C-alpha positions as CSV (number, residue, x, y, z in Angstrom):
1,M,2.6,20.0,22.1
2,T,5.0,17.1,22.2
3,S,4.7,14.1,19.9
4,G,6.3,10.7,20.0
5,A,6.8,7.7,17.7
6,F,4.0,5.2,17.4
7,A,6.1,2.0,17.7
8,A,6.1,-0.6,20.4
9,T,9.1,-2.0,22.1
10,P,11.4,-3.9,19.7
11,V,11.5,-7.6,19.9
12,A,14.1,-10.2,19.3
13,A,14.6,-11.6,15.8
14,T,14.0,-15.2,15.0
15,P,16.2,-16.1,12.0
16,K,14.8,-18.4,9.4
17,P,16.4,-19.8,6.3
18,V,15.2,-18.5,3.0
19,P,13.2,-21.1,1.1
20,A,14.7,-22.0,-2.3
21,S,11.4,-21.0,-3.9
22,Q,11.9,-17.5,-2.6
23,T,15.4,-16.8,-4.0
24,M,16.2,-15.3,-7.3
25,R,16.4,-18.0,-10.0
26,A,17.3,-18.3,-13.7
27,L,14.5,-18.1,-16.1
28,P,13.3,-21.5,-17.3
29,K,14.4,-22.8,-20.7
30,A,11.1,-23.5,-22.4
31,P,11.1,-25.5,-25.7
32,V,10.1,-23.6,-28.9
33,E,6.8,-24.7,-30.2
34,K,6.1,-22.0,-32.8
35,V,8.0,-19.6,-35.1
36,I,7.0,-16.2,-36.4
37,V,7.5,-15.7,-40.1
38,T,7.5,-12.2,-41.6
39,Y,7.1,-12.1,-45.4
40,K,8.4,-9.4,-47.7
41,S,5.8,-6.8,-48.8
42,R,3.9,-7.4,-52.0
43,T,4.4,-11.2,-51.7
44,A,1.2,-13.3,-51.7
45,E,2.0,-14.7,-48.2
46,A,2.2,-11.2,-46.8
47,G,-1.4,-10.4,-47.5
48,S,-3.1,-13.8,-47.8
49,N,-3.7,-16.3,-45.0
50,T,-4.4,-18.9,-47.6
51,A,-1.0,-18.3,-49.3
52,A,0.7,-18.4,-45.9
53,K,-1.0,-21.7,-45.0
54,S,0.2,-23.2,-48.3
55,D,3.7,-22.0,-47.7
56,A,3.7,-23.7,-44.2
57,A,2.6,-26.9,-45.8
58,E,5.4,-26.7,-48.4
59,K,8.0,-26.1,-45.6
60,A,6.5,-29.1,-43.7
61,A,7.0,-31.3,-46.7
62,Q,10.5,-30.0,-47.1
63,T,11.6,-30.5,-43.5
64,G,9.5,-33.4,-42.5
65,E,8.0,-31.4,-39.6
66,K,4.3,-31.0,-38.8
67,L,4.0,-27.3,-39.6
68,S,0.8,-25.5,-39.8
69,F,-0.3,-21.8,-40.2
70,E,-2.0,-20.8,-36.9
71,R,-2.9,-17.1,-37.3
72,R,-1.9,-13.7,-38.5
73,L,-0.3,-11.4,-35.9
74,A,-1.2,-7.7,-35.5
75,G,2.2,-6.7,-36.9
76,G,1.6,-8.7,-40.1
77,G,3.7,-11.8,-39.3
78,A,2.5,-15.4,-39.7
79,L,2.5,-17.6,-36.6
80,V,3.5,-21.1,-37.6
81,N,3.0,-24.0,-35.2
82,L,5.7,-26.7,-35.2
83,G,3.2,-29.4,-34.1
84,G,4.5,-29.8,-30.5
85,K,7.7,-29.4,-28.6
86,A,10.5,-29.4,-31.2
87,T,14.1,-30.2,-30.6
88,K,16.7,-27.4,-31.1
89,Q,17.8,-29.2,-34.3
90,D,14.3,-29.3,-35.6
91,V,13.7,-25.6,-34.9
92,T,17.0,-24.7,-36.7
93,E,16.0,-26.8,-39.7
94,V,12.6,-25.2,-40.0
95,M,14.0,-21.6,-39.6
96,N,16.7,-22.3,-42.2
97,A,14.0,-23.5,-44.6
98,F,12.1,-20.2,-44.2
99,R,15.2,-18.1,-44.4
100,A,16.2,-19.7,-47.7
101,D,12.9,-18.6,-49.2
102,P,13.3,-15.3,-51.1
103,S,9.8,-14.2,-50.1
104,V,10.6,-14.3,-46.4
105,A,12.0,-11.1,-44.7
106,S,12.6,-12.8,-41.3
107,V,11.8,-15.7,-39.1
108,E,12.2,-16.0,-35.3
109,P,11.2,-18.3,-32.5
110,D,8.1,-17.6,-30.5
111,I,9.9,-17.4,-27.2
112,R,8.5,-17.4,-23.7
113,A,8.4,-14.4,-21.4
114,Y,8.1,-14.4,-17.6
115,A,7.0,-12.0,-14.9
116,M,10.0,-10.3,-13.5
117,A,8.5,-9.7,-10.1
118,V,9.9,-13.0,-8.7
119,A,10.8,-13.0,-5.1
120,P,13.8,-10.8,-4.5
121,D,17.1,-12.3,-3.4
122,D,17.3,-10.3,-0.2
123,T,18.4,-12.8,2.5
124,D,15.7,-11.9,5.0
125,Y,12.8,-11.5,2.6
126,A,11.2,-14.7,3.9
127,K,10.6,-12.9,7.2
128,Q,8.6,-10.2,5.5
129,W,5.2,-11.8,5.7
130,D,3.7,-8.4,5.6
131,L,4.5,-8.0,1.9
132,F,3.4,-11.4,0.5
133,E,1.3,-13.6,2.8
134,P,-2.3,-13.8,1.5
135,T,-3.9,-13.5,4.9
136,G,-2.2,-10.6,6.5
137,G,0.1,-9.3,3.8
138,M,-0.4,-6.4,1.4
139,N,0.1,-8.2,-2.0
140,V,3.2,-6.1,-2.8
141,P,5.3,-8.5,-5.0
142,A,2.5,-8.6,-7.6
143,A,2.8,-4.8,-8.0
144,W,6.5,-4.8,-8.8
145,D,6.1,-5.7,-12.5
146,K,4.4,-2.3,-12.9
147,A,5.8,0.0,-10.3
148,T,8.8,0.2,-8.0
149,G,8.7,3.8,-6.8
150,S,11.1,5.3,-9.4
151,G,11.2,9.0,-9.5
152,V,9.4,9.5,-6.2
153,T,10.9,10.9,-2.9
154,V,9.3,9.9,0.4
155,A,10.0,12.1,3.4
156,V,10.2,10.2,6.6
157,I,9.5,12.8,9.3
158,D,10.8,11.0,12.3
159,T,14.0,10.4,14.4
160,G,16.4,10.9,11.6
161,Y,18.7,8.4,9.8
162,A,21.1,5.8,11.3
163,A,23.5,4.9,8.5
164,H,22.6,1.5,7.0
165,S,24.1,-0.1,3.9
166,D,20.6,-1.6,3.0
167,L,19.3,2.0,2.7
168,A,22.3,4.2,1.8
169,S,21.9,4.3,-2.0
170,N,18.3,5.3,-1.7
171,V,18.8,8.1,0.8
172,V,18.8,11.8,-0.3
173,S,19.8,14.7,1.9
174,G,17.3,15.7,4.5
175,Y,17.2,18.2,7.4
176,D,17.2,18.3,11.2
177,F,14.3,20.4,12.4
178,I,14.8,19.9,16.2
179,S,15.2,23.5,17.3
180,T,16.3,22.8,20.9
181,A,19.9,21.8,21.2
182,A,19.4,19.7,24.3
183,D,16.7,17.6,22.6
184,A,18.7,17.4,19.4
185,R,21.8,16.1,21.2
186,D,24.0,17.4,18.3
187,G,25.2,20.6,20.0
188,N,23.0,22.9,18.1
189,G,19.5,23.5,16.8
190,R,18.3,23.1,13.3
191,D,20.9,22.1,10.7
192,A,21.2,20.2,7.4
193,D,22.4,17.0,9.1
194,A,19.5,14.5,9.6
195,K,21.6,12.0,11.5
196,D,19.7,10.2,14.3
197,E,21.6,11.2,17.5
198,G,19.4,8.8,19.6
199,D,16.2,9.3,21.5
200,W,17.1,7.4,24.7
201,N,16.0,8.5,28.2
202,A,18.4,7.8,31.0
203,T,16.0,7.9,33.9
204,D,12.3,7.5,34.7
205,G,10.3,10.7,34.7
206,E,12.9,12.5,32.6
207,C,10.4,13.2,29.9
208,G,7.4,14.0,32.1
209,T,5.3,12.2,34.6
210,G,4.9,8.5,33.7
211,S,7.8,8.4,31.3
212,T,10.3,5.6,31.7
213,A,14.0,5.1,30.9
214,S,14.5,3.6,27.5
215,N,17.2,3.0,24.9
216,S,17.3,4.7,21.5
217,S,14.7,3.3,19.1
218,W,16.3,4.2,15.7
219,H,12.6,4.5,14.7
220,G,13.1,6.5,11.6
221,T,15.5,4.0,10.1
222,H,13.1,1.1,10.7
223,V,10.3,3.1,9.0
224,A,12.5,4.0,6.1
225,G,13.5,0.3,5.5
226,T,9.9,-0.7,5.1
227,I,9.3,2.0,2.5
228,A,12.5,1.8,0.4
229,A,15.2,-0.6,1.5
230,V,17.5,-1.5,-1.4
231,T,16.2,-4.7,-3.0
232,N,17.7,-7.5,-5.0
233,N,21.1,-6.8,-3.4
234,T,21.5,-10.3,-1.8
235,K,21.2,-8.9,1.8
236,G,18.7,-7.9,4.3
237,I,15.2,-6.9,3.4
238,A,13.1,-5.7,0.4
239,G,11.5,-2.2,0.4
240,I,7.9,-1.8,-0.8
241,A,8.9,1.1,-3.2
242,Y,12.5,0.0,-3.5
243,N,13.4,2.4,-6.3
244,A,12.0,5.4,-4.4
245,K,14.2,7.8,-2.5
246,I,14.1,8.4,1.3
247,Q,14.5,11.9,2.6
248,P,15.1,11.7,6.4
249,V,13.6,14.7,8.2
250,R,14.5,14.8,11.9
251,V,11.9,16.0,14.4
252,L,12.0,13.5,17.2
253,G,14.9,13.5,19.6
254,K,15.1,13.3,23.4
255,C,11.5,13.3,24.8
256,G,9.8,13.3,21.4
257,G,9.3,16.4,19.3
258,S,7.3,19.6,19.2
259,S,4.4,20.4,16.9
260,S,6.1,23.6,15.8
261,D,9.1,21.7,14.6
262,I,7.0,19.0,13.0
263,A,4.8,21.5,11.2
264,D,7.8,23.3,9.7
265,A,9.2,19.9,8.7
266,I,5.9,19.1,6.8
267,T,6.2,22.4,5.0
268,W,9.8,22.0,4.0
269,A,9.6,18.4,3.0
270,S,6.8,19.2,0.6
271,G,8.7,22.1,-1.0
272,G,7.3,24.9,1.0
273,T,9.2,27.8,2.4
274,V,10.4,27.8,6.1
275,P,12.1,31.0,7.4
276,G,15.8,30.6,8.0
277,V,15.9,27.2,6.3
278,P,17.3,26.6,2.8
279,A,14.8,25.4,0.2
280,N,14.4,21.6,-0.2
281,P,16.3,20.6,-3.4
282,T,14.3,17.4,-3.7
283,P,10.8,17.9,-2.4
284,A,8.9,14.8,-1.4
285,K,5.7,13.7,-3.1
286,V,4.9,11.4,-0.1
287,I,5.3,12.2,3.6
288,N,5.3,9.5,6.3
289,M,4.6,10.5,9.9
290,S,4.7,7.5,12.2
291,L,4.2,9.8,15.2
292,G,1.6,11.5,17.3
293,G,0.3,12.7,20.6
294,A,-3.0,13.0,22.4
295,S,-5.3,15.8,21.3
296,A,-9.0,16.1,20.9
297,T,-8.6,18.3,17.9
298,C,-6.0,18.8,15.1
299,P,-3.9,21.8,16.1
300,S,-4.1,24.6,13.5
301,V,-0.3,24.5,13.1
302,Y,-0.5,21.0,11.9
303,Q,-3.6,21.5,9.7
304,T,-2.1,24.6,8.0
305,A,1.1,22.7,7.2
306,I,-0.8,19.7,6.0
307,N,-3.1,21.8,3.8
308,G,0.0,23.4,2.3
309,A,1.7,20.1,1.6
310,V,-1.4,18.6,-0.1
311,S,-1.8,21.8,-2.2
312,R,1.7,21.2,-3.5
313,G,0.8,17.7,-4.5
314,T,2.2,15.8,-1.5
315,T,0.4,12.8,0.0
316,V,0.6,12.8,3.8
317,V,0.4,9.4,5.6
318,V,0.0,9.2,9.4
319,A,-0.2,6.5,12.0
320,A,-3.4,6.0,13.9
321,G,-1.7,5.4,17.3
322,N,-1.1,2.6,19.7
323,S,-3.5,3.2,22.6
324,N,-6.3,0.8,21.6
325,A,-8.6,3.8,21.6
326,N,-10.5,6.0,19.1
327,A,-8.0,7.7,16.8
328,S,-10.1,10.9,16.9
329,G,-8.3,11.7,20.2
330,F,-4.8,11.6,18.7
331,T,-3.1,14.0,16.3
332,P,-2.1,14.3,13.5
333,A,-4.2,11.2,12.9
334,N,-7.3,13.4,13.4
335,C,-6.3,16.1,10.9
336,T,-8.0,16.3,7.6
337,G,-6.3,15.7,4.3
338,V,-4.1,12.8,5.6
339,I,-4.4,9.1,5.2
340,T,-4.8,7.7,8.7
341,V,-3.6,4.1,9.0
342,A,-4.6,1.4,11.6
343,S,-2.5,-1.7,12.2
344,T,-3.3,-5.3,11.5
345,N,-1.7,-8.5,12.6
346,R,-0.5,-11.6,10.7
347,A,-4.0,-13.1,10.9
348,G,-5.5,-10.0,9.2
349,A,-7.3,-8.7,12.3
350,R,-6.8,-5.4,14.1
351,S,-3.6,-5.4,16.2
352,Y,-4.7,-5.4,19.9
353,Y,-2.9,-2.0,20.4
354,S,-4.1,-0.2,17.3
355,N,-6.3,2.8,17.5
356,Y,-9.5,2.6,15.5
357,G,-12.5,4.7,14.5
358,T,-14.3,6.4,11.7
359,I,-11.4,8.7,11.0
360,V,-9.2,5.7,10.1
361,D,-8.9,5.5,6.3
362,V,-7.3,2.1,5.7
363,A,-5.3,-0.6,7.5
364,A,-1.9,-2.1,6.8
365,P,0.3,-4.7,8.5
366,G,1.9,-3.4,11.7
367,G,2.5,-6.7,13.5
368,E,1.6,-8.2,16.8
369,T,4.1,-10.1,19.0
370,R,1.6,-11.3,21.6
371,N,-2.1,-11.8,22.1
372,A,-4.1,-9.1,23.8
373,T,-4.8,-11.5,26.6
374,D,-1.1,-12.2,27.3
375,T,0.8,-10.5,30.0
376,P,1.8,-7.0,28.9
377,G,5.5,-6.9,28.1
378,T,5.7,-10.5,27.0
379,V,6.9,-11.5,23.6
380,T,5.6,-14.8,22.3
381,T,5.7,-14.4,18.5
382,P,8.5,-12.1,17.4
383,E,8.2,-13.5,13.9
384,N,4.8,-11.8,13.6
385,A,6.2,-8.3,13.9
386,I,7.5,-6.1,11.0
387,Y,11.2,-6.8,10.2
388,S,13.3,-3.9,9.0
389,T,16.5,-1.9,9.1
390,L,17.9,-0.8,12.5
391,N,21.0,0.1,14.5
392,S,22.4,-2.0,17.4
393,G,23.4,1.0,19.6
394,L,21.7,1.3,22.9
395,T,22.1,5.1,23.0
396,T,24.4,6.4,20.2
397,Q,24.8,4.7,16.8
398,S,26.8,1.5,16.6
399,T,26.6,-1.2,14.0
400,E,23.8,-1.7,11.5
401,T,21.3,-4.5,12.1
402,Y,17.7,-5.6,11.5
403,K,15.0,-6.2,14.0
404,P,11.2,-6.8,14.2
405,Y,9.1,-3.9,15.6
406,Q,5.3,-3.7,16.0
407,G,3.0,-0.6,15.9
408,T,0.9,1.6,13.8
409,S,4.3,3.3,13.1
410,M,5.1,0.1,11.1
411,A,1.7,0.1,9.4
412,A,1.9,3.7,8.1
413,P,5.1,3.2,6.0
414,H,3.4,0.3,4.2
415,I,0.9,2.9,2.9
416,A,3.5,5.5,2.3
417,G,5.4,2.9,0.2
418,L,2.2,2.1,-1.7
419,A,1.6,5.8,-2.3
420,A,5.1,6.0,-3.9
421,L,4.3,3.0,-6.1
422,L,1.1,4.7,-7.3
423,K,2.8,8.0,-7.9
424,S,5.6,6.3,-9.9
425,A,3.0,4.3,-11.9
426,K,1.1,7.5,-12.8
427,S,2.8,10.8,-12.1
428,T,-0.4,12.9,-12.6
429,L,-2.1,11.4,-9.6
430,T,-3.1,13.9,-6.9
431,P,-3.1,13.2,-3.2
432,A,-6.9,12.7,-3.4
433,D,-6.5,10.3,-6.2
434,I,-3.9,8.3,-4.3
435,E,-6.0,8.2,-1.1
436,S,-9.2,7.2,-2.9
437,T,-7.4,4.5,-5.0
438,I,-5.9,2.9,-1.9
439,K,-9.2,2.9,0.0
440,A,-11.3,1.7,-3.0
441,N,-9.0,-1.2,-3.7
442,A,-8.5,-2.4,-0.1
443,R,-9.8,-5.8,0.9
444,P,-12.0,-6.6,3.9
445,L,-10.1,-7.8,6.9
446,P,-10.1,-11.6,7.1
447,G,-10.1,-11.1,10.9
448,T,-12.0,-8.7,13.1
449,C,-11.7,-5.0,13.7
450,T,-13.8,-3.7,16.6
451,G,-14.2,0.0,16.2
452,G,-13.4,0.5,12.5
453,C,-10.3,0.0,10.4
454,G,-11.3,2.0,7.4
455,T,-12.0,0.3,4.1
456,G,-9.8,-2.8,4.9
457,I,-6.2,-3.9,4.3
458,A,-4.6,-2.1,1.5
459,D,-3.8,-4.2,-1.6
460,A,-0.7,-3.0,-3.5
461,A,-1.1,-4.9,-6.7
462,K,-4.8,-4.1,-7.0
463,S,-4.2,-0.4,-6.4
464,V,-1.4,-0.1,-8.9
465,N,-3.5,-2.0,-11.5
466,A,-6.4,0.4,-10.9
467,V,-4.4,3.5,-11.8
468,L,-2.8,1.9,-14.8
469,N,-5.9,0.2,-16.3
470,T,-8.7,2.5,-15.3
471,T,-9.3,6.0,-14.3
472,P,-8.8,6.1,-10.6
473,P,-11.6,7.4,-8.5
474,S,-11.0,11.2,-8.2
475,G,-14.2,12.1,-6.3
476,T,-14.4,12.7,-2.6
477,V,-14.9,9.6,-0.4
478,F,-16.9,9.6,2.8
479,T,-16.8,6.6,5.0
480,N,-18.4,5.2,8.2
481,A,-16.6,2.2,9.6
482,T,-18.4,2.1,12.9
483,D,-20.0,-1.3,13.5
484,V,-23.8,-1.4,13.7
485,A,-25.4,-4.7,14.9
486,I,-28.2,-6.1,12.8
487,P,-30.5,-8.2,15.1
488,D,-33.2,-10.5,13.6
489,N,-36.3,-8.9,12.2
490,T,-35.0,-5.4,12.8
491,T,-34.2,-2.3,10.7
492,V,-30.9,-0.4,11.5
493,S,-29.0,2.3,9.8
494,S,-25.5,3.9,9.6
495,S,-25.1,7.6,8.8
496,I,-22.6,9.6,6.8
497,A,-22.6,13.4,7.1
498,V,-21.5,14.8,3.7
499,T,-20.1,18.3,3.8
500,G,-18.0,20.6,1.7
501,L,-19.5,19.7,-1.7
502,T,-21.4,21.9,-4.0
503,G,-24.5,21.1,-6.1
504,N,-26.2,17.8,-6.5
505,A,-24.8,14.3,-6.1
506,P,-23.6,12.5,-9.3
507,A,-25.6,10.3,-11.6
508,T,-22.9,7.6,-10.8
509,L,-22.8,7.8,-7.0
510,K,-20.8,4.8,-5.8
511,V,-22.0,3.1,-2.6
512,A,-19.5,0.6,-1.3
513,V,-21.1,-1.8,1.3
514,D,-19.4,-4.2,3.7
515,I,-21.9,-6.1,5.8
516,K,-20.9,-9.2,7.8
517,H,-23.9,-11.6,8.0
518,T,-24.3,-15.4,8.1
519,W,-27.2,-15.4,5.6
520,R,-27.2,-12.4,3.4
521,G,-30.5,-13.4,1.8
522,D,-32.2,-12.2,5.0
523,L,-31.2,-8.6,4.2
524,V,-32.8,-5.7,2.4
525,V,-30.3,-2.9,1.9
526,D,-31.4,0.7,1.0
527,L,-29.7,4.1,0.5
528,V,-31.6,6.9,2.1
529,A,-30.8,10.4,0.8
530,P,-30.8,13.5,3.0
531,D,-34.3,14.4,1.9
532,G,-35.6,10.9,2.9
533,T,-35.7,9.4,-0.6
534,V,-35.1,5.7,-0.5
535,R,-33.2,3.8,-3.2
536,N,-33.1,0.1,-3.0
537,L,-29.6,-1.5,-3.3
538,K,-30.4,-5.1,-2.5
539,A,-33.6,-7.1,-2.1
540,S,-34.0,-10.1,0.2
541,S,-33.9,-13.7,-1.1
542,S,-34.8,-16.8,0.9
543,S,-32.5,-18.9,-1.4
544,D,-29.4,-16.8,-1.0
545,S,-27.6,-18.5,1.9
546,A,-24.1,-17.1,1.3
547,D,-22.3,-15.0,3.9
548,N,-21.8,-11.2,3.8
549,V,-22.7,-8.4,1.5
550,L,-19.5,-7.1,-0.1
551,A,-20.5,-4.9,-3.1
552,T,-20.3,-1.5,-4.7
553,Y,-23.5,-0.2,-6.1
554,T,-23.9,2.7,-8.6
555,V,-26.8,5.0,-7.9
556,D,-28.3,7.8,-10.0
557,A,-28.5,10.4,-7.2
558,S,-28.4,13.4,-9.5
559,S,-31.7,14.8,-8.2
560,E,-30.3,14.9,-4.6
561,V,-28.3,17.7,-3.0
562,A,-24.9,16.3,-2.2
563,N,-24.4,17.8,1.3
564,G,-26.4,16.3,4.1
565,T,-26.8,13.1,6.1
566,W,-27.0,10.0,4.0
567,K,-28.0,6.7,5.5
568,L,-27.4,3.0,4.8
569,Q,-30.5,1.3,5.9
570,V,-30.5,-2.5,6.5
571,R,-33.6,-4.5,7.3
572,D,-33.4,-8.2,8.5
573,V,-36.6,-10.0,7.4
574,A,-36.0,-13.4,8.9
575,S,-34.9,-15.2,12.1
576,G,-31.9,-17.4,12.9
577,D,-29.0,-15.4,11.5
578,T,-27.5,-12.1,12.5
579,G,-24.6,-9.8,11.6
580,Y,-23.5,-6.2,11.5
581,I,-22.7,-3.3,9.2
582,D,-18.9,-3.3,9.2
583,S,-18.4,-0.2,7.0
584,W,-19.7,1.6,4.0
585,S,-18.7,4.6,1.9
586,L,-20.0,7.1,-0.6
587,T,-17.8,8.2,-3.5
588,F,-19.0,11.5,-5.2
């Protein structure tokens, strides 16, 4: 089997100046309004709020300031209010008065702190709508206060690495797994040099019937930039997990790559043993594969390699494909144990080219440079693609550059970057934890997704907060994202086949529901267990005129066997408004 990269043709860049509000700036100089006084132990003020209040009044009389005791801090200090914004001279006078008191151990201003995840100073950050825009973006900057990918290596199994100064310090040694010298273009087969030698084709038909001549894509370098471009270096772009390391693993050369080479690359990248290849000194905890080919089933060579990687604790992220078709017909998107990613555009709808279907786990920005109705090959909105690191060479490497690309190849590294953020935030997370956290914290698409885009657009900040503040969902998640129309006065259902579990369902079965409807009060929503038992999730209400049912219900299903066909049953009890089941999931 031959696989290729899931990226569309590169498009021309449209430079924009960086708004002043998006450049790095000095912290504001806020006036001091309060001071923190720590009294020596055994003094009255150290243990008595009344005594501390009296002392503040004495210091107020002494300095002429409007001082008042506000509260006791957890560490024992007394917070003293200065009565408003005091001048520097007033603050100094007050602090000197407290310092002169033999009962005071220390006094310090109550200073301001600020979130450090301000917009980075990378010169092209303004073009990275996919990171920060509220409609189509992935809410990445708000995660950077808590996680930046430190300590995590991400293997980019792709075309290799084209040297780029906006990536170099984050790149660790990789490997070239292309076993055929002619395809590798480096004069030999497998070796320890993951340099991208170019994937150009000189003539039409060179790579099989229907193939066309093309320049080198430098695809792996573009993907790597989205994941972990060096950030806050006053140049280029910002990476999602900008303190993570990129490990380039070369599998795609002339005419794509073979499944045998790709499977070995998966094994090696995750720390497994490949005959004849030295052990990986820096195994990856995340693998990105923005590649694929047509196949009705997942080849066993892929599935075996993926199973091994996951068993070693490596999260595997793959692109859904760019054929505007059901992703079930493409591999490795249809393999189990992977996170399959669809592409969304700047408006938060499924990109016209993106594959879809029930096997899609989640969506992420992949860009869109024209409308689906525009003439194929035209580029009307290059600024709506994904901007990242590249090389200017038409065939062999030349100078480094940046360009916008579109494709599910660009969507997948957004999720790989997020997986690295999660792993760096909490090192004990398993691949299942990471997948379920990303899916559970995605937001519904603001646009449309015919065919199914998983649980929605991933939200980086929400996902990171989830693993830091709560126990991430560690149970198995089953999802059906196939749309089911809900006509007036009709009962419809959507099914999920649960397999591979043992025993009964939990007493806290989570049922996540996403129903699009223009008058949700018309709807009665039930969960139907495999034995036919009905549990009501939502009743109808003639006064509830709001749109949509977006909710997660907790159901005691401990009396039910887990395996079997579960149904979400929706009944419309009125006329005049219609909708559809967008997606729903069960978390065991």
